[in-house]
C-alpha positions in Angstrom: 0.0 0.0 0.0 2.8 2.4 0.9 4.6 1.8 -2.5 1.4 2.5 -4.4 0.9 5.8 -2.6 4.6 6.7 -3.0 4.5 6.1 -6.8 1.2 7.8 -7.2 2.5 10.9 -5.4 5.7 10.8 -7.4 3.7 10.5 -10.7 1.4 13.4 -9.7 4.4 15.5 -8.7 6.1 14.9 -12.1 2.9 15.8 -13.9 2.8 19.0 -11.9 6.4 19.9 -12.6 5.9 19.3 -16.3 2.7 21.4 -16.4 4.5 24.2 -14.4 7.5 24.2 -16.8 5.2 24.4 -19.9 3.2 27.2 -18.3 6.3 29.2 -17.3 7.7 28.9 -20.8 4.5 29.9 -22.6 3.8 33.4 -23.8 0.3 33.7 -22.4 1.0 32.4 -18.8 -1.1 35.2 -17.3 -4.2 34.2 -19.3 -6.6 32.2 -17.0 -8.1 30.6 -20.1 -4.8 29.0 -20.8 -5.1 25.2 -21.3 -2.1 24.4 -19.1 -3.5 26.6 -16.4 -6.7 24.6 -16.4 -4.7 21.4 -16.2 -2.8 22.7 -13.2 -6.1 23.7 -11.5 -7.5 20.2 -12.2 -4.3 18.6 -10.7 -4.7 20.9 -7.7 -8.3 19.8 -7.2 -7.4 16.2 -7.5 -4.6 16.5 -4.9 -6.9 18.4 -2.6 -9.5 15.7 -2.9 -7.0 13.0 -2.2 -5.7 14.9 0.9 -9.2 15.6 2.1 -10.2 11.9 1.7 -7.0 10.7 3.5 -7.6 13.1 6.4 -11.2 12.0 6.7 -10.5 8.3 6.6 -7.5 8.3 9.0 -9.3 10.7 11.4 -12.4 8.6 11.4 -10.5 5.4 11.9 -8.5 6.9 14.8 -11.6 8.3 16.5 -13.7 5.1 16.1 -10.8 3.0 17.4 -11.1 4.5 20.9 -14.3 5.3 22.8 -12.4 7.9 24.9 -11.3 9.7 21.7 -14.8 9.6 20.3 -16.1 11.1 23.6 -13.5 13.9 23.5 -14.2 14.6 19.8 -17.9 14.9 20.5 -17.3 17.2 23.5 -15.0 19.5 21.5 -17.3 19.5 18.5 -20.2 20.5 20.7 -18.1 23.3 22.3 -17.3 24.6 18.9 -20.9 24.5 17.8 -21.8 26.4 21.0 -19.2 29.1 20.2 -20.6 29.4 16.6 -24.2 29.7 18.0 -23.1 32.4 20.4 -21.3 34.3 17.7 -24.3 34.0 15.4 -26.6 35.4 18.2 -24.2 38.3 18.9 -23.6 39.2 15.2 -25.5 41.7 13.1 -25.8 42.3 9.4 -25.7 46.0 9.8 -23.5 48.1 7.6 -21.1 50.6 9.2 -21.2 54.2 7.8 -17.6 54.1 6.6 -17.9 50.6 5.0 -16.7 50.2 1.4 -19.0 49.9 -1.6 -18.4 46.1 -1.8 -19.5 45.6 1.8 -22.6 47.7 1.1 -23.5 45.6 -1.9 -23.3 42.4 0.0 -26.5 40.8 1.1 -27.5 40.9 4.8 -26.9 37.2 5.1 -23.3 37.5 3.9 -22.7 40.3 6.3 -24.3 38.4 9.1 -22.1 35.3 8.5 -19.0 37.4 8.1 -19.7 39.0 11.4 -20.4 35.6 12.9 -17.0 34.4 11.7 -15.2 37.4 13.2 -17.0 37.1 16.5 -16.2 33.4 16.7 -12.6 34.2 16.0 -12.6 36.7 18.8 -14.2 34.2 21.2 -11.7 31.4 20.3 -8.7 33.8 20.6 -9.9 35.0 24.0 -10.3 31.4 25.1 -6.8 30.6 24.0 -5.3 33.6 25.8 -7.2 32.6 29.0 -6.0 29.0 28.7 -2.4 30.2 28.4 -2.7 32.5 31.4 -4.4 29.8 33.5 -1.7 27.3 32.5 1.1 29.6 33.4 -0.5 30.6 36.7 -0.9 26.9 37.6 2.7 26.2 36.7 3.9 29.1 38.8 1.8 28.1 41.8 3.0 24.5 41.6 6.7 25.5 42.1 
């Protein structure tokens, strides 16, 4: 199995290098309608799909092999969903007065989800900072 994966990766890498060389030597390398550019995009999508499938399969096998790992995964997934729900509740789709024209053109749903993502980021960063502080305080008190 390992040899098959190794030779497949080597073959896809060689194809990528050949396509890159042809693209860099062509006169219309900046044209997105270039056939070589399309082939490179297709190769990229194939590699992303393979990587995504490998991550899903190996992650699922690791999680299902241990009940404790499954429990931890469900707890952390639930906590992340709670953070997203809180962020969605606190977000708004309002447009600021000094917003750019692109922001003003976006639908309210897009603005709401963008705001949700930013608020979720702030919550997660704050949680990480609190965890670092608590960890260092515990470590200092144990000495």
